[in-house]
Structures are given as structure tokens and as C-alpha cells.
FIVORO-998398 format. One record per residue: residue number from 1; x, y, z of N, C-alpha, C, O in turn. Coordinates in nm, 2 decimals. Each point is the difference from the previous one (the first is absolute). Layout:
BEGIN
dotor; nu; nv; nw; cau; cav; caw; cu; cv; cw; ou; ov; ow
NUM; X; Y; Z; X; Y; Z; X; Y; Z; X; Y; Z
...
END
This chain:
BEGIN
dotor; nu; nv; nw; cau; cav; caw; cu; cv; cw; ou; ov; ow
1; 11.09; 10.70; 8.53; -0.11; 0.00; 0.09; 0.06; 0.02; 0.14; 0.10; -0.05; 0.04
2; -0.17; 0.14; 0.04; 0.05; 0.03; 0.14; -0.03; -0.12; 0.08; -0.09; -0.08; -0.02
3; 0.18; 0.06; 0.12; -0.01; -0.11; 0.09; -0.07; 0.04; 0.13; 0.02; 0.12; 0.05
4; -0.09; -0.21; 0.02; -0.05; 0.02; 0.13; 0.09; -0.08; 0.09; 0.02; -0.12; -0.01
5; 0.05; 0.19; 0.10; 0.10; -0.06; 0.09; -0.04; 0.02; 0.15; -0.03; 0.11; 0.05
6; 0.03; -0.23; 0.02; -0.03; 0.00; 0.14; 0.13; 0.01; 0.07; 0.06; -0.10; 0.02
7; -0.02; 0.22; 0.02; 0.13; 0.02; 0.07; -0.04; 0.04; 0.14; -0.06; 0.10; 0.02
8; 0.10; -0.18; 0.08; -0.04; 0.02; 0.14; 0.10; -0.05; 0.10; 0.07; -0.10; -0.03
9; -0.06; 0.16; 0.14; 0.08; -0.05; 0.11; -0.08; -0.11; 0.07; -0.12; 0.01; 0.01
10; 0.19; -0.11; 0.03; -0.07; -0.12; 0.06; 0.09; -0.06; 0.11; 0.12; -0.01; -0.02
11; -0.18; -0.03; 0.13; 0.07; -0.07; 0.10; 0.04; -0.14; -0.05; -0.06; -0.05; -0.10
12; 0.15; -0.01; 0.16; 0.04; -0.14; -0.04; -0.11; -0.10; 0.01; -0.01; -0.10; -0.07
13; -0.09; 0.13; 0.16; -0.11; -0.09; 0.02; -0.12; 0.04; -0.08; -0.11; -0.05; 0.02
14; 0.13; 0.14; -0.12; -0.10; 0.03; -0.10; -0.11; 0.11; 0.03; -0.10; -0.01; -0.06
15; 0.14; 0.10; 0.14; -0.10; 0.11; 0.03; 0.06; 0.13; -0.05; 0.11; 0.03; 0.01
16; -0.21; 0.05; -0.07; 0.04; 0.14; -0.05; -0.03; 0.11; 0.10; 0.04; 0.11; -0.03
17; -0.11; -0.14; 0.13; -0.02; 0.09; 0.11; -0.02; -0.08; 0.13; -0.04; -0.12; -0.01
18; 0.06; 0.18; 0.12; -0.02; -0.07; 0.13; -0.14; -0.01; 0.04; -0.09; 0.04; -0.08
19; 0.06; -0.10; 0.19; -0.14; -0.03; 0.05; -0.09; 0.13; 0.01; -0.12; 0.00; -0.02
20; 0.18; 0.11; 0.05; -0.07; 0.13; 0.00; 0.03; 0.09; -0.12; 0.00; 0.12; 0.01
21; 0.02; -0.18; -0.12; 0.04; 0.07; -0.13; 0.13; 0.07; 0.02; 0.03; 0.09; -0.08
22; 0.05; -0.12; 0.17; 0.12; 0.07; 0.03; 0.11; -0.04; -0.10; 0.00; -0.12; -0.05
23; 0.09; 0.21; 0.02; 0.11; -0.03; -0.10; 0.13; 0.06; 0.06; 0.09; 0.02; -0.08
24; -0.08; 0.01; 0.21; 0.12; 0.05; 0.06; 0.11; -0.10; 0.00; 0.12; 0.03; 0.03
25; -0.15; -0.16; -0.06; 0.10; -0.10; -0.01; 0.08; 0.00; -0.13; 0.10; -0.07; -0.02
26; -0.14; 0.15; -0.08; 0.07; 0.01; -0.12; 0.12; 0.09; 0.02; -0.01; 0.12; 0.00
27; 0.12; -0.18; 0.00; 0.13; 0.07; 0.03; 0.05; 0.07; -0.12; 0.00; -0.06; -0.11
28; 0.06; 0.18; 0.12; 0.06; 0.06; -0.11; 0.12; -0.07; -0.05; 0.08; -0.05; 0.09
29; -0.06; 0.04; -0.21; 0.12; -0.07; -0.06; 0.08; 0.11; -0.08; -0.04; 0.03; -0.11
30; 0.15; 0.02; 0.17; 0.07; 0.11; -0.07; 0.05; -0.03; -0.14; 0.01; 0.09; -0.08
31; 0.01; -0.22; 0.05; 0.05; -0.03; -0.13; -0.11; -0.02; -0.11; 0.03; -0.02; -0.12
32; -0.16; 0.02; 0.17; -0.11; -0.02; -0.09; -0.04; 0.14; -0.06; -0.03; 0.09; 0.08
33; 0.03; -0.07; -0.21; -0.03; 0.12; -0.06; -0.15; 0.01; -0.02; -0.05; -0.03; -0.11
34; -0.03; 0.08; 0.21; -0.14; 0.01; -0.01; -0.04; 0.10; -0.11; -0.10; -0.03; -0.07
35; 0.17; 0.14; 0.05; -0.03; 0.09; -0.11; 0.00; -0.06; -0.13; -0.08; 0.02; -0.09
36; 0.18; -0.10; 0.06; 0.02; -0.07; -0.13; -0.12; -0.10; -0.02; -0.06; 0.00; -0.11
37; 0.02; -0.06; 0.22; -0.12; -0.09; -0.01; -0.13; 0.08; -0.03; -0.07; -0.03; -0.09
38; 0.05; 0.14; 0.17; -0.11; 0.08; -0.02; -0.02; 0.07; -0.13; -0.11; 0.01; -0.06
39; 0.23; 0.02; 0.00; 0.00; 0.06; -0.14; -0.04; -0.10; -0.11; -0.03; 0.05; -0.11
40; 0.02; -0.17; 0.14; -0.04; -0.10; -0.10; -0.15; 0.00; -0.02; -0.05; -0.07; -0.10
41; -0.02; 0.14; 0.18; -0.15; -0.01; 0.00; -0.05; 0.14; -0.03; 0.05; 0.10; 0.05
42; -0.16; -0.09; -0.12; -0.08; 0.13; -0.01; -0.14; -0.02; 0.05; -0.07; 0.10; 0.01
43; 0.03; -0.22; 0.02; -0.13; -0.03; 0.05; 0.01; -0.09; 0.12; 0.07; -0.10; 0.00
44; -0.15; 0.13; 0.11; 0.00; -0.08; 0.12; -0.14; -0.04; 0.02; -0.10; 0.08; 0.00
45; 0.08; -0.21; 0.02; -0.13; -0.07; 0.01; -0.01; -0.06; 0.14; 0.09; -0.07; 0.04
46; -0.19; 0.11; 0.04; -0.02; -0.06; 0.13; -0.14; -0.01; 0.04; -0.09; 0.05; -0.07
47; 0.06; -0.13; 0.17; -0.13; -0.02; 0.05; -0.03; 0.11; 0.11; 0.09; 0.08; 0.03
48; -0.21; -0.07; 0.01; -0.05; 0.10; 0.10; 0.08; -0.01; 0.13; 0.04; 0.11; 0.05
49; -0.02; -0.23; 0.00; 0.06; -0.01; 0.13; 0.15; 0.05; -0.01; 0.04; 0.08; 0.09
50; 0.03; -0.12; -0.19; 0.14; 0.05; -0.02; 0.00; 0.15; -0.02; 0.08; 0.07; 0.06
51; -0.18; -0.02; -0.14; -0.01; 0.15; -0.02; -0.02; 0.07; 0.13; 0.07; 0.11; 0.03
52; -0.16; -0.16; 0.05; -0.03; 0.07; 0.13; 0.12; 0.01; 0.09; 0.02; 0.09; 0.08
53; 0.07; -0.20; -0.08; 0.12; 0.00; 0.08; 0.11; 0.08; -0.06; 0.07; 0.08; 0.06
54; -0.05; -0.09; -0.20; 0.12; 0.06; -0.06; -0.02; 0.14; -0.04; 0.10; 0.07; -0.01
55; -0.22; -0.02; -0.02; 0.00; 0.14; -0.06; 0.04; 0.10; 0.10; 0.05; 0.11; -0.05
56; -0.06; -0.13; 0.18; 0.05; 0.10; 0.09; 0.15; -0.01; 0.02; 0.07; 0.10; 0.03
57; -0.01; -0.22; -0.05; 0.14; -0.02; 0.03; 0.09; 0.00; -0.13; 0.12; 0.00; 0.02
58; -0.18; 0.00; -0.13; 0.08; -0.01; -0.13; -0.03; 0.12; -0.09; -0.11; 0.06; 0.00
59; 0.21; -0.03; -0.08; -0.01; 0.11; -0.10; 0.00; -0.06; -0.13; 0.10; -0.06; -0.05
60; -0.22; 0.06; -0.02; -0.01; -0.06; -0.13; -0.01; 0.11; -0.11; -0.05; -0.02; -0.11
61; 0.11; 0.14; 0.14; -0.01; 0.11; -0.10; 0.07; -0.05; -0.12; 0.11; -0.06; 0.00
62; -0.17; 0.11; -0.12; 0.06; -0.04; -0.13; -0.05; -0.13; -0.05; 0.04; -0.05; -0.11
63; -0.12; -0.02; 0.19; -0.05; -0.14; -0.04; -0.15; 0.01; -0.01; -0.07; 0.07; 0.07
64; 0.02; -0.15; -0.16; -0.14; -0.02; -0.01; -0.04; -0.11; 0.11; 0.06; -0.11; -0.01
65; -0.15; 0.14; 0.10; -0.04; -0.09; 0.11; -0.14; -0.05; -0.03; -0.09; 0.08; -0.02
66; 0.08; -0.21; 0.02; -0.13; -0.06; -0.03; -0.04; -0.09; 0.13; 0.09; -0.08; 0.04
67; -0.21; 0.10; 0.01; -0.04; -0.07; 0.12; -0.12; -0.08; -0.03; -0.10; 0.05; -0.04
68; 0.11; -0.19; 0.05; -0.11; -0.09; -0.02; -0.08; 0.00; 0.13; 0.05; -0.04; 0.11
69; -0.18; 0.08; -0.11; -0.08; 0.01; 0.12; -0.15; 0.00; -0.03; -0.04; 0.06; -0.10
70; -0.03; -0.14; 0.18; -0.15; 0.00; -0.01; -0.06; 0.11; 0.09; -0.11; 0.03; -0.01
71; 0.19; 0.02; 0.11; -0.06; 0.09; 0.10; 0.05; 0.15; -0.02; -0.08; 0.09; 0.04
72; 0.20; -0.07; -0.09; 0.04; 0.14; -0.02; -0.08; 0.07; -0.11; -0.03; -0.06; -0.10
73; 0.00; 0.19; 0.12; -0.06; 0.07; -0.11; 0.10; 0.10; -0.06; 0.08; 0.06; 0.06
74; -0.09; -0.06; -0.20; 0.10; 0.08; -0.07; 0.00; 0.14; 0.04; 0.11; 0.06; 0.01
75; -0.23; 0.00; 0.02; 0.00; 0.14; 0.03; 0.06; 0.03; 0.14; 0.04; 0.12; 0.02
76; -0.02; -0.22; 0.06; 0.07; 0.02; 0.13; 0.15; -0.01; -0.02; 0.08; 0.03; 0.10
77; -0.03; -0.08; -0.21; 0.14; -0.03; -0.02; 0.04; 0.05; -0.14; 0.04; -0.08; -0.09
78; -0.04; 0.21; 0.06; 0.02; 0.05; -0.13; 0.15; -0.02; -0.05; 0.03; 0.01; -0.12
79; 0.06; -0.03; 0.22; 0.14; -0.02; -0.04; 0.04; -0.13; -0.06; 0.11; -0.02; -0.05
80; -0.21; -0.08; 0.06; 0.02; -0.13; -0.06; -0.11; -0.04; -0.09; -0.11; 0.06; 0.01
81; 0.12; -0.17; -0.08; -0.11; -0.05; -0.08; -0.05; -0.12; 0.08; 0.07; -0.10; 0.02
82; -0.20; 0.11; 0.02; -0.06; -0.11; 0.07; -0.08; -0.09; -0.10; -0.08; 0.06; -0.07
83; 0.11; -0.19; 0.08; -0.07; -0.09; -0.09; -0.08; -0.10; 0.08; 0.05; -0.07; 0.08
84; -0.18; 0.08; -0.10; -0.09; -0.10; 0.07; -0.06; -0.11; -0.09; -0.03; -0.10; 0.05
85; 0.03; 0.13; -0.18; -0.04; -0.10; -0.09; 0.09; 0.00; -0.13; 0.06; 0.11; -0.02
86; -0.05; -0.22; -0.05; 0.08; 0.00; -0.12; 0.15; 0.00; 0.02; 0.07; 0.05; -0.08
87; -0.02; -0.10; 0.20; 0.14; 0.01; 0.03; 0.08; -0.08; -0.10; 0.11; 0.04; -0.05
88; -0.15; -0.16; 0.01; 0.07; -0.08; -0.09; 0.02; 0.07; -0.14; 0.11; 0.00; -0.05
89; -0.22; 0.06; 0.00; 0.01; 0.07; -0.12; 0.09; 0.12; 0.01; 0.07; 0.03; -0.09
90; -0.08; 0.04; 0.20; 0.09; 0.12; 0.02; 0.15; -0.04; 0.00; 0.08; 0.07; -0.06
91; -0.05; -0.18; 0.13; 0.14; -0.04; 0.00; 0.05; -0.04; -0.14; 0.11; 0.02; -0.04
92; -0.20; -0.09; -0.03; 0.04; -0.05; -0.13; 0.02; 0.12; -0.09; 0.09; 0.00; -0.09
93; -0.17; 0.11; 0.10; 0.02; 0.12; -0.08; 0.13; 0.07; 0.04; 0.08; 0.04; -0.09
94; -0.05; -0.03; 0.22; 0.12; 0.06; 0.05; 0.12; -0.08; -0.06; 0.10; 0.07; -0.04
95; -0.10; -0.20; 0.04; 0.11; -0.08; -0.05; 0.03; 0.03; -0.15; 0.11; -0.01; -0.04
96; -0.22; 0.04; -0.03; 0.02; 0.02; -0.15; 0.04; 0.14; -0.03; 0.04; 0.02; -0.12
97; -0.04; 0.07; 0.21; 0.04; 0.14; -0.02; 0.15; 0.02; 0.02; 0.06; -0.08; 0.07
98; 0.00; 0.17; -0.14; 0.14; 0.03; 0.02; 0.02; 0.05; 0.14; -0.08; 0.06; 0.07
99; 0.20; -0.09; -0.02; 0.04; 0.04; 0.14; 0.09; -0.09; 0.06; 0.04; -0.10; -0.05
100; -0.01; 0.13; 0.18; 0.09; -0.09; 0.08; -0.09; -0.11; 0.06; -0.12; -0.01; -0.02
101; 0.19; -0.08; 0.10; -0.07; -0.11; 0.06; -0.10; 0.05; 0.11; 0.00; 0.12; 0.04
102; -0.09; -0.21; -0.01; -0.11; 0.03; 0.10; 0.04; -0.07; 0.13; 0.02; -0.13; 0.00
103; -0.02; 0.20; 0.11; 0.04; -0.06; 0.13; -0.12; -0.04; 0.07; -0.09; 0.08; 0.04
104; 0.07; -0.21; -0.02; -0.10; -0.06; 0.08; 0.05; 0.02; 0.14; 0.09; -0.08; 0.04
105; -0.14; 0.17; 0.04; 0.06; 0.05; 0.12; -0.08; -0.06; 0.12; -0.11; 0.05; 0.04
106; 0.17; -0.15; 0.03; -0.06; -0.06; 0.12; -0.13; -0.07; -0.04; -0.04; 0.00; -0.11
107; -0.02; -0.06; 0.21; -0.13; -0.06; -0.02; 0.00; -0.14; -0.05; -0.01; -0.01; -0.13
108; 0.00; -0.09; 0.21; 0.00; -0.14; -0.04; -0.14; -0.03; -0.07; 0.00; -0.09; -0.08
109; -0.10; 0.16; 0.12; -0.13; -0.03; -0.06; 0.00; 0.05; -0.15; -0.05; -0.08; -0.09
110; 0.10; 0.19; 0.07; 0.00; 0.06; -0.14; 0.10; -0.09; -0.08; -0.03; -0.03; -0.12
111; 0.14; -0.01; 0.17; 0.09; -0.09; -0.07; -0.07; -0.13; -0.04; 0.01; -0.04; -0.11
112; -0.09; -0.02; 0.20; -0.07; -0.12; -0.03; -0.10; 0.02; -0.12; -0.01; -0.08; -0.09
113; -0.06; 0.19; 0.10; -0.10; 0.03; -0.11; 0.07; 0.02; -0.13; -0.04; -0.06; -0.10
114; 0.15; 0.13; 0.10; 0.07; 0.02; -0.13; 0.07; -0.12; -0.05; 0.01; -0.02; -0.12
115; 0.03; -0.07; 0.21; 0.06; -0.13; -0.04; -0.11; -0.08; -0.07; 0.02; -0.07; -0.10
116; -0.14; 0.07; 0.15; -0.12; -0.07; -0.06; -0.02; 0.04; -0.14; -0.03; -0.08; -0.09
117; 0.05; 0.21; 0.07; -0.02; 0.06; -0.14; 0.12; -0.01; -0.09; 0.00; 0.05; -0.11
118; 0.11; -0.11; 0.16; 0.12; -0.01; -0.07; 0.06; 0.14; -0.03; 0.05; 0.03; -0.11
119; -0.06; 0.06; 0.20; 0.05; 0.14; -0.02; 0.12; 0.04; 0.08; 0.03; 0.12; 0.01
120; 0.04; -0.22; 0.05; 0.12; 0.03; 0.07; 0.12; -0.06; -0.07; 0.00; -0.12; -0.03
121; 0.10; 0.20; -0.01; 0.11; -0.04; -0.07; 0.11; -0.05; 0.08; 0.07; -0.10; -0.03
122; -0.04; 0.17; 0.14; 0.11; -0.04; 0.10; -0.05; 0.01; 0.14; -0.08; 0.09; 0.03
123; 0.14; -0.17; 0.05; -0.01; 0.01; 0.15; 0.14; 0.02; 0.05; 0.09; -0.08; -0.03
124; -0.07; 0.19; 0.10; 0.13; 0.04; 0.04; 0.01; 0.03; 0.15; 0.00; 0.12; 0.04
125; 0.01; -0.22; 0.04; 0.00; 0.02; 0.15; 0.14; 0.04; 0.04; 0.10; -0.06; -0.04
126; -0.10; 0.16; 0.13; 0.13; 0.03; 0.07; -0.02; -0.06; 0.14; -0.07; 0.05; 0.08
127; 0.14; -0.16; -0.07; -0.01; -0.08; 0.13; 0.08; 0.07; 0.11; 0.12; 0.01; -0.01
128; -0.19; 0.03; 0.11; 0.06; 0.06; 0.11; 0.03; -0.10; 0.11; -0.08; -0.09; 0.03
129; 0.20; 0.08; 0.03; 0.04; -0.10; 0.09; -0.07; 0.01; 0.14; 0.06; 0.04; 0.09
130; -0.19; -0.07; -0.09; -0.08; 0.01; 0.12; -0.11; -0.10; -0.01; -0.06; -0.03; -0.11
131; 0.02; -0.03; 0.22; -0.12; -0.09; 0.01; -0.10; 0.08; 0.08; 0.02; 0.03; 0.11
132; -0.14; 0.00; -0.17; -0.10; 0.07; 0.06; -0.10; -0.08; 0.08; -0.06; 0.04; 0.09
133; 0.04; -0.17; -0.14; -0.09; -0.09; 0.07; -0.15; 0.03; -0.03; -0.09; -0.07; 0.06
134; 0.06; 0.17; -0.14; -0.14; 0.03; -0.03; 0.00; 0.14; -0.07; 0.09; 0.07; 0.00
135; -0.21; -0.04; -0.06; -0.02; 0.12; -0.07; -0.07; -0.01; -0.13; -0.08; -0.09; -0.01
136; 0.11; 0.18; -0.08; -0.06; 0.00; -0.13; 0.09; -0.09; -0.10; 0.11; 0.03; -0.02
137; -0.17; -0.14; -0.03; 0.08; -0.09; -0.08; 0.03; 0.06; -0.14; -0.07; 0.08; -0.05
138; 0.18; -0.12; -0.01; 0.04; 0.04; -0.13; -0.11; -0.03; -0.10; -0.02; 0.08; -0.09
139; -0.04; -0.19; 0.10; -0.11; -0.05; -0.09; -0.12; -0.04; 0.08; 0.01; -0.08; 0.09
140; -0.13; 0.14; -0.12; -0.12; -0.04; 0.06; -0.03; -0.15; -0.02; 0.02; -0.05; -0.12
141; -0.07; -0.02; 0.22; -0.03; -0.14; -0.02; -0.12; -0.03; -0.08; -0.11; -0.03; 0.06
142; 0.11; 0.04; -0.19; -0.12; -0.02; -0.08; 0.02; -0.11; -0.10; -0.08; -0.02; -0.09
143; 0.19; -0.06; 0.10; 0.02; -0.11; -0.09; 0.07; 0.03; -0.13; 0.01; -0.10; -0.08
144; 0.03; 0.22; 0.05; 0.07; 0.03; -0.12; 0.14; -0.07; 0.01; 0.08; 0.02; 0.09
145; -0.04; -0.09; -0.20; 0.13; -0.06; -0.01; 0.06; 0.03; -0.13; -0.06; -0.01; -0.11
146; 0.18; 0.06; 0.12; 0.08; 0.04; -0.13; 0.14; -0.04; 0.02; 0.06; 0.03; 0.10
147; 0.00; -0.10; -0.20; 0.14; -0.03; 0.01; 0.08; 0.13; -0.03; -0.05; 0.08; -0.07
148; 0.16; -0.08; 0.13; 0.09; 0.12; -0.01; 0.14; -0.05; -0.05; 0.04; -0.11; 0.03
149; 0.02; 0.20; -0.11; 0.14; -0.03; -0.04; 0.09; 0.11; 0.05; -0.02; 0.12; -0.03
150; 0.12; -0.16; 0.10; 0.10; 0.10; 0.06; 0.08; 0.06; -0.12; 0.06; -0.07; -0.08
151; -0.07; 0.20; 0.07; 0.08; 0.07; -0.10; 0.10; 0.10; 0.05; 0.08; 0.06; -0.07
152; -0.07; -0.05; 0.21; 0.10; 0.09; 0.06; -0.01; 0.00; 0.15; -0.10; -0.03; 0.05
153; 0.22; 0.05; 0.01; 0.00; 0.01; 0.14; 0.13; 0.08; 0.04; 0.10; 0.00; -0.07
154; -0.11; 0.07; 0.19; 0.11; 0.07; 0.05; -0.01; 0.00; 0.15; -0.11; 0.02; 0.06
155; 0.22; -0.04; 0.01; 0.01; 0.00; 0.14; 0.07; 0.13; 0.05; 0.10; 0.04; -0.07
156; -0.15; 0.01; 0.18; 0.05; 0.13; 0.05; 0.07; -0.02; 0.13; -0.03; -0.10; 0.07
157; 0.12; 0.19; -0.02; 0.07; -0.02; 0.13; -0.09; -0.01; 0.12; 0.03; -0.07; 0.09
158; -0.15; 0.12; -0.09; -0.10; -0.01; 0.11; -0.06; -0.14; 0.01; -0.06; -0.03; 0.10
159; 0.08; -0.05; -0.20; -0.06; -0.13; -0.01; -0.13; 0.00; -0.09; -0.05; -0.11; -0.02
160; 0.01; 0.23; -0.02; -0.11; 0.00; -0.10; 0.04; -0.07; -0.13; 0.11; 0.02; -0.05
161; -0.21; -0.09; 0.00; 0.02; -0.07; -0.13; -0.11; 0.04; -0.09; -0.12; -0.02; 0.03
162; 0.16; 0.08; -0.14; -0.10; 0.05; -0.10; 0.00; -0.11; -0.11; 0.10; -0.03; -0.06
163; -0.22; -0.02; 0.03; -0.02; -0.10; -0.10; -0.09; 0.05; -0.10; -0.10; 0.07; 0.03
164; 0.11; -0.12; -0.16; -0.09; 0.03; -0.10; -0.04; -0.13; -0.07; 0.08; -0.07; -0.05
165; -0.21; 0.05; 0.05; -0.06; -0.12; -0.07; -0.09; 0.04; -0.11; -0.08; 0.09; 0.02
166; 0.09; -0.16; -0.13; -0.10; 0.02; -0.11; -0.11; -0.09; 0.03; 0.01; -0.11; 0.04
167; -0.14; 0.16; -0.05; -0.12; -0.07; 0.02; -0.03; -0.08; -0.12; -0.02; 0.06; -0.11
168; 0.00; -0.19; 0.12; -0.04; -0.08; -0.12; -0.16; 0.02; -0.01; -0.06; -0.02; 0.11
169; 0.01; 0.05; -0.22; -0.14; 0.02; -0.02; -0.08; -0.13; 0.00; 0.05; -0.11; -0.04
170; -0.17; 0.12; 0.09; -0.09; -0.12; 0.00; -0.07; 0.00; -0.13; -0.04; 0.10; -0.06
171; 0.01; -0.22; 0.01; -0.07; -0.01; -0.13; -0.15; 0.00; 0.03; -0.08; 0.02; -0.10
172; 0.04; -0.04; 0.22; -0.15; 0.01; 0.03; -0.02; 0.09; 0.12; 0.08; 0.00; 0.09
173; -0.19; 0.08; -0.09; -0.03; 0.09; 0.11; -0.03; -0.08; 0.13; -0.06; -0.11; 0.00
174; 0.10; 0.17; 0.11; -0.04; -0.06; 0.13; 0.08; -0.12; 0.04; -0.03; -0.07; 0.09
175; 0.14; 0.04; -0.16; 0.07; -0.12; 0.02; 0.08; 0.01; 0.13; 0.08; -0.09; 0.03
END
């Protein structure tokens, strides 16, 4: 079964973007092999807000891009799959199909929703050594609580620390 992995850069104080959705604080780490990470995925899942910020700045060629949105219209974005209803079922179908892992790309609100549905397998923050003091949180404050088990970590010369946590599944929805 394919995994849904939340792999994201994060400030030490828990923000994935600054107060103005800025991400210029994410410093390049020469020893981090982004291409090797990118090649582990064939599907990228993101929310509307992340899509609106990332699609101009990122090249997702060769990847299936799925955008969860209530406001975007599919006909206006033919290069991606826009899902406004049935997201849980669509992700469950994707997980059951052959392929590489699914990258949950940015978006604390989407992470919260997928955690509620028990559809996140790993949380993999790349902690950047900076305190932003505000911005977009790693996890939307909606009361979702999940225990995590550390399964890997690596420290880089810049001070970035990449951690990988397995998400323990909830036995009841909305827990």
C-alpha cells in the first residue's frame, strides 16, 4: 500500500510559512539530496492555498498533482486534478493503487483533515534553525491528537534536522 507522507520544512517554533505566506527563510542545505526525496513520490497532494503559492514557483512535471479545494474549478486548472468532494475516498483509492508514495505537500489544514481520517502514515518535518514568531502552523488547531514514533533523523551542517515519525492510527474517528 502506498504511504501518505507529510514532508515539510518547518521553523523551530512550528511554522511552515511566515506571516505573509513567505518561505524565503528556508535555507538551502547542500548536503540534502532533494532530487532523491522528490523521486520517492509520483503523486503530490495539496490544498488550494498551497497550490496557489507553489504552482508558480515549483515544477511538478512528471507528477500527478491533486488539489483539494472547494473554490477552484477543474476547467480553470486542467494541469491538476481538483477535488471538491470525496477527498477521503479518493485518497483511499490512490493508496490502494500501485505507485510510489504520496507527498502531502504543505498545508496544516489538509494535514489535520487527513489525520482525522487516519490517512497520514508519516510526518517528516525538516526543522530549519529559525524562529519565525508567527505564520502558518504545521498543524491547524482543530484538536486532532496522534501519537508519533520516531523512526529516523538526520542532522545537516546548516543546522537543519530532518525527522521522520510514524503516525499511530486512532481507533475512533475525530479523536
